[in-house]
C-alpha positions, 0 to 999 in steps of 0.5 A: 813696257809690256814685259817690264814687270816680268823682266824685273821679277826674273831679274829679282829671282836670279839675283836672290839666287846669286846672293844679290839683293834688289830694291825696285823703285817707281818714284825716280826722275826718269829725265835725270836717269836719261842724262846720268846714264846716257839712255837713248831717246828711243828707250823709255826708263820705266823703273829703277832697280838698285842692286848690291850685296847686303852689308853688316848692320853694325856699320850703319848709323844708329837710327838705321841700324835699329830699323834694320834689326827690327822684326819685319812685318807685312800687311795681311793680304786681306788689307791689300785686296778688294772685291768690286760689287757684283764682280768676282766672288772670291779674292786671292785670299779665298783661293789660297785659304780654302 
């Protein structure tokens, strides 16, 4: 499991370079995946990644089309990081915005 995250990152970077989009998922049924994909007992399913090429928004049902065409927003970095009392004095936000 040590390299699972790093493997996912490299797969994502290469896929995007090739024009393939990915959606990484942690909330999946590992036992169902084991059965459906014939995963051997000595292999641990750690995550699932859907891969594919983007389609046209016009082919989506109306509710999904509207959601797809909305502007993307992200949480500010300071809402995702915290500082433990008495610990490190700088956050990643501070390091990148000095």
